[in-house]
C-alpha positions, 0 to 999 in steps of 0.5 A: 632729786629734790623732786624725788625728796619732795615726793618722799617727804610728802608721802612720809608724813601723809603717812606719820599724819594719818597714822599709818603703821610704815617701817624704815630700815638704812633709808636715807640717814633713817635707821631704826632698829627692829620696831615700827614706828608707833604702832596703833594702841592696842595693835599686837606686833609680829613676835619676830618685831617685838623687843621686850615691851617697849617700842625702840628705834634709832636715828641717824639724822643729820641733826645727831644720832638718837635713840626713841623709846616708848615706856609702857604706861603705868595704867591703862588711864596714862598715855605712854610715854616716849624719852629721846635719848642723845648721847651729845647735849647739842643733838637733843638741842638740834633736834628740839630746834628743827622739830619746834618743840620747847622741852627741857633736856633731862641729865641723867649722868649714870643712864647710857643715854646721859641727855634726852628729854620726854614726850607724847606719841604727838610730839614723835609724830612731830619729829619724824615728820620733821627728819622726812622735811630736813633729808635734802642730800643724796648721802647721808655720810657726806652730809655729816662728813660737811656739818661742823656739829656731827663731823666728828661721828663719821667715823662711827657711822662707817662702821655701822654702814660697814657692819651692815654692809658685812650682815647683808653678805 
């Protein structure tokens, strides 16, 4: 099992490093909503995958639950900004520590995700590589159930799993 995880991690890291567009759906803890990860500049996503003008994903990981959105740059000379958001501050602290990033966590009390940090495309690539490197379990919900600071999310993850299973049928 560990060998498969290492191979999977190496493949994902290589894809991220090469900037190849790829998709995950409910695969070893990474759940991403309808957008591809970091589409290449100038590339247009198919209409059925677009949602407004931003790229968005949800990540359910052993470190926490995140929503990452790409905000459009103000003009062509400005790089896009990614908002890495979480409902719980410690989820972002876990992620920053695991990914070895130094970012200031901001609190936006009126926002649907209270905590966030702003990052670059390179930061998001580093986060994705980190998450792939830390796939060390064979059942996501079991891992959450025995992870002290994530345990209280287990019921919510069971509900998501159940709803997606219902859609699958």
